[in-house]
Structures are given as C-alpha cells and as structure tokens.
N, CA, C and O atoms as CSV, one atom per row, in Angstrom:
chain,resi,resn,atom,element,x,y,z
A,1,MET,N,N,14.962,26.784,-16.384
A,1,MET,CA,C,14.050,27.902,-16.411
A,1,MET,C,C,12.856,27.532,-17.276
A,1,MET,O,O,12.999,26.955,-18.354
A,2,GLU,N,N,11.694,27.873,-16.785
A,2,GLU,CA,C,10.453,27.608,-17.509
A,2,GLU,C,C,9.496,28.768,-17.234
A,2,GLU,O,O,9.415,29.272,-16.115
A,3,VAL,N,N,8.773,29.180,-18.279
A,3,VAL,CA,C,7.759,30.203,-18.124
A,3,VAL,C,C,6.463,29.676,-18.718
A,3,VAL,O,O,6.404,29.324,-19.896
A,4,LYS,N,N,5.433,29.624,-17.896
A,4,LYS,CA,C,4.103,29.236,-18.361
A,4,LYS,C,C,3.231,30.486,-18.286
A,4,LYS,O,O,3.178,31.154,-17.254
A,5,ILE,N,N,2.553,30.794,-19.384
A,5,ILE,CA,C,1.753,32.009,-19.430
A,5,ILE,C,C,0.277,31.648,-19.580
A,5,ILE,O,O,-0.102,30.837,-20.425
A,6,VAL,N,N,-0.545,32.273,-18.737
A,6,VAL,CA,C,-1.980,32.036,-18.729
A,6,VAL,C,C,-2.685,33.375,-18.870
A,6,VAL,O,O,-2.332,34.341,-18.194
A,7,LYS,N,N,-3.681,33.433,-19.746
A,7,LYS,CA,C,-4.450,34.663,-19.940
A,7,LYS,C,C,-5.885,34.432,-19.476
A,7,LYS,O,O,-6.529,33.461,-19.872
A,8,GLU,N,N,-6.372,35.335,-18.636
A,8,GLU,CA,C,-7.763,35.330,-18.188
A,8,GLU,C,C,-8.289,36.745,-18.327
A,8,GLU,O,O,-7.837,37.649,-17.624
A,9,SER,N,N,-9.230,36.944,-19.216
A,9,SER,CA,C,-9.803,38.258,-19.467
A,9,SER,C,C,-8.697,39.236,-19.848
A,9,SER,O,O,-7.985,38.997,-20.823
A,10,ASP,N,N,-8.532,40.330,-19.105
A,10,ASP,CA,C,-7.508,41.330,-19.401
A,10,ASP,C,C,-6.249,41.146,-18.565
A,10,ASP,O,O,-5.444,42.069,-18.439
A,11,THR,N,N,-6.077,39.957,-17.993
A,11,THR,CA,C,-4.922,39.688,-17.132
A,11,THR,C,C,-4.096,38.545,-17.708
A,11,THR,O,O,-4.628,37.506,-18.098
A,12,VAL,N,N,-2.790,38.760,-17.753
A,12,VAL,CA,C,-1.848,37.718,-18.147
A,12,VAL,C,C,-0.990,37.409,-16.934
A,12,VAL,O,O,-0.461,38.317,-16.295
A,13,THR,N,N,-0.852,36.126,-16.616
A,13,THR,CA,C,0.012,35.705,-15.520
A,13,THR,C,C,1.131,34.851,-16.079
A,13,THR,O,O,0.890,33.858,-16.766
A,14,ALA,N,N,2.359,35.249,-15.777
A,14,ALA,CA,C,3.539,34.488,-16.175
A,14,ALA,C,C,4.063,33.757,-14.943
A,14,ALA,O,O,4.536,34.378,-13.992
A,15,PHE,N,N,3.971,32.434,-14.975
A,15,PHE,CA,C,4.471,31.593,-13.889
A,15,PHE,C,C,5.919,31.244,-14.210
A,15,PHE,O,O,6.194,30.494,-15.146
A,16,ILE,N,N,6.838,31.794,-13.428
A,16,ILE,CA,C,8.264,31.590,-13.674
A,16,ILE,C,C,8.764,30.504,-12.739
A,16,ILE,O,O,8.523,30.541,-11.532
A,17,LYS,N,N,9.470,29.530,-13.320
A,17,LYS,CA,C,9.979,28.409,-12.523
A,17,LYS,C,C,11.474,28.267,-12.769
A,17,LYS,O,O,11.927,28.255,-13.913
A,18,GLY,N,N,12.228,28.161,-11.695
A,18,GLY,CA,C,13.671,28.001,-11.807
A,18,GLY,C,C,14.407,29.225,-11.316
A,18,GLY,O,O,13.933,29.944,-10.435
A,19,ASP,N,N,15.582,29.455,-11.901
A,19,ASP,CA,C,16.441,30.569,-11.498
A,19,ASP,C,C,16.262,31.755,-12.433
A,19,ASP,O,O,16.030,31.589,-13.630
A,20,ILE,N,N,16.372,32.954,-11.870
A,20,ILE,CA,C,16.431,34.170,-12.675
A,20,ILE,C,C,17.806,34.772,-12.438
A,20,ILE,O,O,18.074,35.358,-11.389
A,21,ASP,N,N,18.675,34.616,-13.434
A,21,ASP,CA,C,20.018,35.171,-13.362
A,21,ASP,C,C,20.423,35.649,-14.749
A,21,ASP,O,O,19.604,35.650,-15.668
A,22,HIS,N,N,21.672,36.053,-14.908
A,22,HIS,CA,C,22.095,36.610,-16.191
A,22,HIS,C,C,22.042,35.582,-17.322
A,22,HIS,O,O,22.040,35.958,-18.494
A,23,HIS,N,N,22.001,34.300,-16.989
A,23,HIS,CA,C,21.910,33.254,-18.012
A,23,HIS,C,C,20.474,33.064,-18.517
A,23,HIS,O,O,20.267,32.721,-19.680
A,24,THR,N,N,19.491,33.286,-17.650
A,24,THR,CA,C,18.099,32.968,-17.994
A,24,THR,C,C,17.211,34.182,-18.231
A,24,THR,O,O,16.165,34.061,-18.867
A,25,ALA,N,N,17.606,35.345,-17.733
A,25,ALA,CA,C,16.737,36.528,-17.771
A,25,ALA,C,C,16.332,36.904,-19.195
A,25,ALA,O,O,15.185,37.289,-19.423
A,26,LYS,N,N,17.243,36.801,-20.146
A,26,LYS,CA,C,16.934,37.187,-21.528
A,26,LYS,C,C,15.804,36.331,-22.101
A,26,LYS,O,O,14.872,36.863,-22.703
A,27,ASP,N,N,15.879,35.025,-21.920
A,27,ASP,CA,C,14.839,34.127,-22.435
A,27,ASP,C,C,13.489,34.384,-21.758
A,27,ASP,O,O,12.450,34.384,-22.418
A,28,ILE,N,N,13.511,34.600,-20.452
A,28,ILE,CA,C,12.275,34.899,-19.720
A,28,ILE,C,C,11.667,36.190,-20.254
A,28,ILE,O,O,10.473,36.257,-20.546
A,29,ARG,N,N,12.496,37.199,-20.377
A,29,ARG,CA,C,12.066,38.510,-20.864
A,29,ARG,C,C,11.443,38.394,-22.259
A,29,ARG,O,O,10.358,38.924,-22.497
A,30,GLU,N,N,12.111,37.713,-23.166
A,30,GLU,CA,C,11.614,37.586,-24.539
A,30,GLU,C,C,10.291,36.824,-24.593
A,30,GLU,O,O,9.389,37.192,-25.346
A,31,THR,N,N,10.176,35.773,-23.802
A,31,THR,CA,C,8.939,34.986,-23.767
A,31,THR,C,C,7.772,35.840,-23.298
A,31,THR,O,O,6.711,35.852,-23.921
A,32,ILE,N,N,7.974,36.555,-22.197
A,32,ILE,CA,C,6.900,37.382,-21.637
A,32,ILE,C,C,6.572,38.546,-22.568
A,32,ILE,O,O,5.402,38.814,-22.839
A,33,ASP,N,N,7.595,39.235,-23.055
A,33,ASP,CA,C,7.356,40.409,-23.896
A,33,ASP,C,C,6.630,40.065,-25.186
A,33,ASP,O,O,5.739,40.800,-25.611
A,34,THR,N,N,7.002,38.956,-25.812
A,34,THR,CA,C,6.327,38.543,-27.041
A,34,THR,C,C,4.844,38.329,-26.785
A,34,THR,O,O,4.001,38.786,-27.557
A,35,TYR,N,N,4.532,37.640,-25.710
A,35,TYR,CA,C,3.130,37.355,-25.381
A,35,TYR,C,C,2.367,38.636,-25.040
A,35,TYR,O,O,1.249,38.844,-25.510
A,36,VAL,N,N,2.974,39.480,-24.230
A,36,VAL,CA,C,2.326,40.719,-23.793
A,36,VAL,C,C,2.082,41.654,-24.987
A,36,VAL,O,O,1.014,42.259,-25.090
A,37,GLN,N,N,3.052,41.772,-25.873
A,37,GLN,CA,C,2.884,42.635,-27.048
A,37,GLN,C,C,1.734,42.142,-27.924
A,37,GLN,O,O,1.000,42.941,-28.506
A,38,GLU,N,N,1.585,40.834,-28.013
A,38,GLU,CA,C,0.521,40.246,-28.835
A,38,GLU,C,C,-0.851,40.401,-28.195
A,38,GLU,O,O,-1.814,40.758,-28.873
A,39,LYS,N,N,-0.951,40.135,-26.888
A,39,LYS,CA,C,-2.250,40.103,-26.195
A,39,LYS,C,C,-2.659,41.436,-25.586
A,39,LYS,O,O,-3.847,41.675,-25.371
A,40,GLN,N,N,-1.683,42.319,-25.301
A,40,GLN,CA,C,-1.939,43.643,-24.739
A,40,GLN,C,C,-2.871,43.626,-23.515
A,40,GLN,O,O,-3.929,44.255,-23.538
A,41,PRO,N,N,-2.486,42.915,-22.455
A,41,PRO,CA,C,-3.324,42.852,-21.253
A,41,PRO,C,C,-3.312,44.173,-20.481
A,41,PRO,O,O,-2.441,45.018,-20.682
A,42,LYS,N,N,-4.282,44.329,-19.606
A,42,LYS,CA,C,-4.316,45.485,-18.706
A,42,LYS,C,C,-3.439,45.237,-17.475
A,42,LYS,O,O,-2.913,46.177,-16.879
A,43,LEU,N,N,-3.288,43.964,-17.103
A,43,LEU,CA,C,-2.483,43.601,-15.938
A,43,LEU,C,C,-1.586,42.420,-16.289
A,43,LEU,O,O,-2.034,41.432,-16.869
A,44,LEU,N,N,-0.308,42.542,-15.924
A,44,LEU,CA,C,0.645,41.441,-16.031
A,44,LEU,C,C,1.045,41.031,-14.627
A,44,LEU,O,O,1.606,41.832,-13.878
A,45,ASN,N,N,0.762,39.792,-14.268
A,45,ASN,CA,C,1.222,39.225,-13.003
A,45,ASN,C,C,2.471,38.402,-13.268
A,45,ASN,O,O,2.479,37.550,-14.157
A,46,LEU,N,N,3.512,38.648,-12.512
A,46,LEU,CA,C,4.697,37.798,-12.534
A,46,LEU,C,C,4.636,36.942,-11.277
A,46,LEU,O,O,4.854,37.431,-10.169
A,47,ASP,N,N,4.338,35.666,-11.459
A,47,ASP,CA,C,4.201,34.749,-10.329
A,47,ASP,C,C,5.565,34.124,-10.036
A,47,ASP,O,O,6.102,33.366,-10.843
A,48,PHE,N,N,6.106,34.454,-8.878
A,48,PHE,CA,C,7.443,34.003,-8.490
A,48,PHE,C,C,7.414,32.763,-7.600
A,48,PHE,O,O,8.442,32.402,-7.027
A,49,SER,N,N,6.279,32.111,-7.473
A,49,SER,CA,C,6.184,30.966,-6.556
A,49,SER,C,C,7.157,29.846,-6.910
A,49,SER,O,O,7.543,29.079,-6.028
A,50,GLY,N,N,7.561,29.729,-8.162
A,50,GLY,CA,C,8.480,28.673,-8.578
A,50,GLY,C,C,9.918,29.131,-8.745
A,50,GLY,O,O,10.756,28.376,-9.239
A,51,VAL,N,N,10.213,30.365,-8.337
A,51,VAL,CA,C,11.575,30.892,-8.476
A,51,VAL,C,C,12.415,30.410,-7.298
A,51,VAL,O,O,12.075,30.637,-6.136
A,52,GLN,N,N,13.518,29.741,-7.621
A,52,GLN,CA,C,14.378,29.208,-6.569
A,52,GLN,C,C,15.534,30.130,-6.231
A,52,GLN,O,O,16.000,30.155,-5.091
A,53,PHE,N,N,16.003,30.892,-7.222
A,53,PHE,CA,C,17.125,31.807,-7.023
A,53,PHE,C,C,16.915,33.022,-7.925
A,53,PHE,O,O,16.426,32.899,-9.048
A,54,MET,N,N,17.292,34.192,-7.416
A,54,MET,CA,C,17.215,35.392,-8.231
A,54,MET,C,C,18.359,36.319,-7.842
A,54,MET,O,O,18.609,36.556,-6.660
A,55,ASP,N,N,19.053,36.844,-8.858
A,55,ASP,CA,C,20.061,37.865,-8.592
A,55,ASP,C,C,19.542,39.191,-9.140
A,55,ASP,O,O,18.344,39.327,-9.387
A,56,SER,N,N,20.416,40.159,-9.331
A,56,SER,CA,C,19.972,41.476,-9.788
A,56,SER,C,C,19.325,41.436,-11.173
A,56,SER,O,O,18.600,42.361,-11.540
A,57,SER,N,N,19.573,40.391,-11.937
A,57,SER,CA,C,18.920,40.247,-13.245
A,57,SER,C,C,17.405,40.140,-13.079
A,57,SER,O,O,16.650,40.553,-13.958
A,58,GLY,N,N,16.973,39.592,-11.969
A,58,GLY,CA,C,15.539,39.497,-11.683
A,58,GLY,C,C,14.918,40.859,-11.444
A,58,GLY,O,O,13.778,41.107,-11.839
A,59,ILE,N,N,15.664,41.739,-10.797
A,59,ILE,CA,C,15.191,43.109,-10.588
A,59,ILE,C,C,15.056,43.793,-11.946
A,59,ILE,O,O,14.070,44.482,-12.206
A,60,GLY,N,N,16.048,43.600,-12.806
A,60,GLY,CA,C,15.990,44.158,-14.151
A,60,GLY,C,C,14.825,43.605,-14.948
A,60,GLY,O,O,14.189,44.325,-15.718
A,61,LEU,N,N,14.551,42.330,-14.762
A,61,LEU,CA,C,13.415,41.696,-15.437
A,61,LEU,C,C,12.111,42.367,-15.019
A,61,LEU,O,O,11.273,42.679,-15.866
A,62,ILE,N,N,11.938,42.588,-13.737
A,62,ILE,CA,C,10.727,43.237,-13.228
A,62,ILE,C,C,10.634,44.672,-13.747
A,62,ILE,O,O,9.585,45.095,-14.232
A,63,MET,N,N,11.740,45.420,-13.643
A,63,MET,CA,C,11.740,46.816,-14.087
A,63,MET,C,C,11.411,46.941,-15.577
A,63,MET,O,O,10.647,47.819,-15.979
A,64,GLY,N,N,11.982,46.071,-16.376
A,64,GLY,CA,C,11.718,46.107,-17.809
A,64,GLY,C,C,10.272,45.815,-18.143
A,64,GLY,O,O,9.696,46.451,-19.026
A,65,ARG,N,N,9.672,44.848,-17.439
A,65,ARG,CA,C,8.253,44.528,-17.685
A,65,ARG,C,C,7.372,45.672,-17.185
A,65,ARG,O,O,6.308,45.932,-17.747
A,66,TYR,N,N,7.816,46.352,-16.134
A,66,TYR,CA,C,7.105,47.536,-15.648
A,66,TYR,C,C,7.031,48.588,-16.757
A,66,TYR,O,O,5.972,49.164,-17.006
A,67,ARG,N,N,8.165,48.833,-17.418
A,67,ARG,CA,C,8.199,49.825,-18.499
A,67,ARG,C,C,7.338,49.392,-19.691
A,67,ARG,O,O,6.627,50.208,-20.278
A,68,VAL,N,N,7.406,48.121,-20.038
A,68,VAL,CA,C,6.590,47.610,-21.152
A,68,VAL,C,C,5.105,47.811,-20.850
A,68,VAL,O,O,4.346,48.268,-21.705
A,69,MET,N,N,4.701,47.471,-19.637
A,69,MET,CA,C,3.286,47.605,-19.287
A,69,MET,C,C,2.865,49.066,-19.221
A,69,MET,O,O,1.724,49.386,-19.554
A,70,GLN,N,N,3.754,49.958,-18.800
A,70,GLN,CA,C,3.435,51.386,-18.815
A,70,GLN,C,C,3.171,51.854,-20.242
A,70,GLN,O,O,2.236,52.618,-20.480
A,71,MET,N,N,3.989,51.403,-21.191
A,71,MET,CA,C,3.810,51.791,-22.588
A,71,MET,C,C,2.480,51.279,-23.153
A,71,MET,O,O,1.920,51.873,-24.074
A,72,LEU,N,N,1.986,50.177,-22.595
A,72,LEU,CA,C,0.717,49.603,-23.032
A,72,LEU,C,C,-0.458,50.111,-22.191
A,72,LEU,O,O,-1.579,49.617,-22.314
A,73,ASN,N,N,-0.189,51.104,-21.334
A,73,ASN,CA,C,-1.203,51.634,-20.414
A,73,ASN,C,C,-1.753,50.564,-19.479
A,73,ASN,O,O,-2.931,50.570,-19.121
A,74,GLY,N,N,-0.877,49.653,-19.097
A,74,GLY,CA,C,-1.265,48.590,-18.181
A,74,GLY,C,C,-0.448,48.664,-16.909
A,74,GLY,O,O,0.286,49.626,-16.683
A,75,SER,N,N,-0.581,47.644,-16.083
A,75,SER,CA,C,0.166,47.600,-14.831
A,75,SER,C,C,0.726,46.199,-14.614
A,75,SER,O,O,0.387,45.252,-15.325
A,76,ILE,N,N,1.585,46.099,-13.622
A,76,ILE,CA,C,2.268,44.837,-13.322
A,76,ILE,C,C,2.226,44.603,-11.818
A,76,ILE,O,O,2.286,45.540,-11.022
A,77,LYS,N,N,2.123,43.337,-11.454
A,77,LYS,CA,C,2.231,42.931,-10.049
A,77,LYS,C,C,3.152,41.719,-9.971
A,77,LYS,O,O,3.084,40.819,-10.808
A,78,VAL,N,N,4.006,41.705,-8.965
A,78,VAL,CA,C,4.831,40.542,-8.665
A,78,VAL,C,C,4.137,39.836,-7.514
A,78,VAL,O,O,3.947,40.414,-6.444
A,79,ILE,N,N,3.761,38.583,-7.737
A,79,ILE,CA,C,2.953,37.870,-6.757
A,79,ILE,C,C,3.627,36.569,-6.316
A,79,ILE,O,O,4.527,36.059,-6.983
A,80,ASN,N,N,3.173,36.052,-5.188
A,80,ASN,CA,C,3.635,34.761,-4.655
A,80,ASN,C,C,5.159,34.690,-4.549
A,80,ASN,O,O,5.794,33.779,-5.079
A,81,ILE,N,N,5.718,35.661,-3.861
A,81,ILE,CA,C,7.169,35.784,-3.747
A,81,ILE,C,C,7.689,34.892,-2.612
A,81,ILE,O,O,7.239,35.015,-1.473
A,82,PRO,N,N,8.631,33.997,-2.920
A,82,PRO,CA,C,9.210,33.163,-1.860
A,82,PRO,C,C,9.957,34.022,-0.832
A,82,PRO,O,O,10.476,35.091,-1.155
A,83,VAL,N,N,9.998,33.543,0.381
A,83,VAL,CA,C,10.619,34.268,1.488
A,83,VAL,C,C,12.057,34.659,1.162
A,83,VAL,O,O,12.474,35.776,1.469
A,84,HIS,N,N,12.814,33.767,0.551
A,84,HIS,CA,C,14.234,34.039,0.311
A,84,HIS,C,C,14.471,35.111,-0.756
A,84,HIS,O,O,15.598,35.582,-0.909
A,85,ILE,N,N,13.439,35.501,-1.489
A,85,ILE,CA,C,13.587,36.543,-2.515
A,85,ILE,C,C,13.030,37.886,-2.022
A,85,ILE,O,O,13.329,38.934,-2.594
A,86,LYS,N,N,12.235,37.847,-0.981
A,86,LYS,CA,C,11.604,39.066,-0.468
A,86,LYS,C,C,12.630,40.127,-0.074
A,86,LYS,O,O,12.415,41.313,-0.325
A,87,ARG,N,N,13.730,39.723,0.532
A,87,ARG,CA,C,14.736,40.692,0.996
A,87,ARG,C,C,15.359,41.434,-0.181
A,87,ARG,O,O,15.527,42.652,-0.121
A,88,LEU,N,N,15.698,40.730,-1.230
A,88,LEU,CA,C,16.272,41.356,-2.421
A,88,LEU,C,C,15.302,42.368,-3.025
A,88,LEU,O,O,15.709,43.446,-3.458
A,89,ILE,N,N,14.038,42.021,-3.050
A,89,ILE,CA,C,13.027,42.933,-3.597
A,89,ILE,C,C,12.903,44.176,-2.716
A,89,ILE,O,O,12.782,45.291,-3.224
A,90,LYS,N,N,12.934,43.982,-1.398
A,90,LYS,CA,C,12.886,45.134,-0.487
A,90,LYS,C,C,14.058,46.073,-0.722
A,90,LYS,O,O,13.883,47.289,-0.805
A,91,LEU,N,N,15.250,45.505,-0.827
A,91,LEU,CA,C,16.458,46.307,-0.995
A,91,LEU,C,C,16.512,47.016,-2.348
A,91,LEU,O,O,17.194,48.032,-2.488
A,92,SER,N,N,15.813,46.497,-3.324
A,92,SER,CA,C,15.886,47.033,-4.687
A,92,SER,C,C,15.140,48.342,-4.877
A,92,SER,O,O,15.422,49.084,-5.817
A,93,GLY,N,N,14.198,48.634,-3.999
A,93,GLY,CA,C,13.380,49.831,-4.169
A,93,GLY,C,C,12.120,49.601,-4.976
A,93,GLY,O,O,11.376,50.549,-5.229
A,94,LEU,N,N,11.859,48.379,-5.387
A,94,LEU,CA,C,10.656,48.081,-6.174
A,94,LEU,C,C,9.368,48.363,-5.419
A,94,LEU,O,O,8.326,48.599,-6.030
A,95,LEU,N,N,9.434,48.339,-4.106
A,95,LEU,CA,C,8.221,48.602,-3.327
A,95,LEU,C,C,7.661,49.984,-3.623
A,95,LEU,O,O,6.447,50.190,-3.592
A,96,GLY,N,N,8.550,50.934,-3.911
A,96,GLY,CA,C,8.125,52.295,-4.218
A,96,GLY,C,C,7.344,52.423,-5.516
A,96,GLY,O,O,6.609,53.391,-5.708
A,97,LEU,N,N,7.499,51.451,-6.405
A,97,LEU,CA,C,6.745,51.471,-7.666
A,97,LEU,C,C,5.353,50.882,-7.523
A,97,LEU,O,O,4.514,51.033,-8.411
A,98,GLY,N,N,5.109,50.212,-6.411
A,98,GLY,CA,C,3.811,49.595,-6.205
A,98,GLY,C,C,3.583,48.353,-7.037
A,98,GLY,O,O,2.437,48.009,-7.326
A,99,VAL,N,N,4.646,47.672,-7.430
A,99,VAL,CA,C,4.509,46.493,-8.281
A,99,VAL,C,C,4.456,45.186,-7.507
A,99,VAL,O,O,4.172,44.132,-8.077
A,100,VAL,N,N,4.727,45.250,-6.217
A,100,VAL,CA,C,4.768,44.047,-5.399
A,100,VAL,C,C,3.417,43.830,-4.738
A,100,VAL,O,O,2.825,44.761,-4.191
A,101,GLU,N,N,2.936,42.597,-4.794
A,101,GLU,CA,C,1.657,42.217,-4.188
A,101,GLU,C,C,1.625,42.701,-2.742
A,101,GLU,O,O,2.576,42.498,-1.987
A,102,GLU,N,N,0.519,43.342,-2.366
A,102,GLU,CA,C,0.381,43.848,-0.996
A,102,GLU,C,C,0.523,42.709,0.012
A,102,GLU,O,O,-0.032,41.625,-0.165
A,103,GLY,N,N,1.264,42.977,1.047
A,103,GLY,CA,C,1.473,41.989,2.091
A,103,GLY,C,C,2.505,40.940,1.741
A,103,GLY,O,O,2.797,40.068,2.559
A,104,ALA,N,N,3.067,41.005,0.538
A,104,ALA,CA,C,4.012,39.972,0.114
A,104,ALA,C,C,5.397,40.193,0.688
A,104,ALA,O,O,6.165,39.240,0.819
A,105,VAL,N,N,5.732,41.411,1.029
A,105,VAL,CA,C,7.086,41.678,1.506
A,105,VAL,C,C,7.037,42.329,2.878
A,105,VAL,O,O,8.081,42.634,3.454
C-alpha cells in the first residue's frame, strides 16, 4: 500500500496504490487525514487508478473521508476508478452521496 498526496491550490489528491482492505485501510486513513487536517483543502480527490483490490474497508475509507471533508466545509470525489471496483461502489450506495466522479460508474 502506498499513498502519494499532491496539493494544487485548494485541491488535494491522494493517489492510492495497492490494496484497500482491513490490513491497510487504517494507514491510508491516517495518512490522508493528517494531511487534510493540516492543509484544509476545499476538495479531496481519492484517485483509485492504482487500487488493485478493495473490500468493504474501502467503502469505510471513502465514507470516513466524506465526513472529514464535510466537517471542513469541503467535498470529496473518488476518481479514476478501475472497472473491477466500480461494481462494489455501485452496490455500496456511495453514488447517492455524489462522491463518485461523473461517468466513472
């Protein structure tokens, strides 16, 4: 698992690489939250282009970052979602929150 974070203006993008499961979700969450709390962006992008596997811990990761960004009066988008993860995101109900990149699922 690797997380690379890039800040451009009021946007922070977290590029997640590897698996998101119960073993890795905590470290990913802590890395992103620490950065977001410090920089206070208006938009957090979670770039899933490098995610190879995701279980329900990934849904929890997205939901938790959604809540963090709401508390900061910001928003979140999940972008560049691999085909094999799109179905899980559809089934999770995340589409109703508007956090998934348009046309991605």
